[in-house]
C-alpha positions, 0 to 999 in steps of 0.5 A: 609524850610526841612518839609512842614505842612501837611494839618489836614484831617477832617472827609469827608475828611477822607472818601473820601480818604478811598473811592478812595483808595478802588475803585482806588486802591484795585480793580484794583489789583485783577482784575490783578492777573487773574486765575488758574486752580485747580482739582475738585477731585483727580487726580493720576499719569499717569491719563489723564486730563479731562475738568471735573476733573479740574476748573477756579477759580480766583486768591485771594493770590497775593504772588501765584507764579510760572509757574502754569496753568491759563486756563483750555485749558493749561492741558486738555489732558494731563497728571499727573506726581504727585498726584494733589490735589483738591483746589491746583494750578496745576503746568505745571512741574508736566504735561506731554504730553501722550505717543505716543508709548507704551513700548513693542508695535509694531511700524513702524521705517522708514529710509530716505537717499535722494530718498531712504526710507527703513521701517521695525519694532520695538519694543520700548524699552522705553515709548515716547511722540512725538518728544522724541528721544527713543532706537527702536530694530528694530524686523528682525535683534534685532539691537538697534537703536534710533530714534524720534517718530513722530506724526502718530506713527512711529519712524524716525530713525537717521543716525550713 
């Protein structure tokens, strides 16, 4: 036999089926979607995100995909690259770390080989975050060198 005969569902059976479906499947699916972070007000490019400017909300759209911020800790202290609108999810690609050095400011250059360490003053030619490789002009000699921005605000010069 190729088909099976189905049992006839009575009104009581239909009600229990609907209850099982609504409580058994819908509730866990909504709980698995998680949370998202949205701005409470407009956040403009270059503006640092403060805890008061964002809120964490439950995700209700099952079609929401992508790398969006899920917790407030992920975005607090970061800087926006573009305008963020209230009520819209914040994409992680729209954020960057704050600049550790600013173009035209004074920084300390350091270069080390073995036990020898050389230090000089310099001026960054661009804004940069920690870990970025930038070009810096040595204020004493005028030579432009490349180096990595360190956490303490100095630039570790690379050997040529």
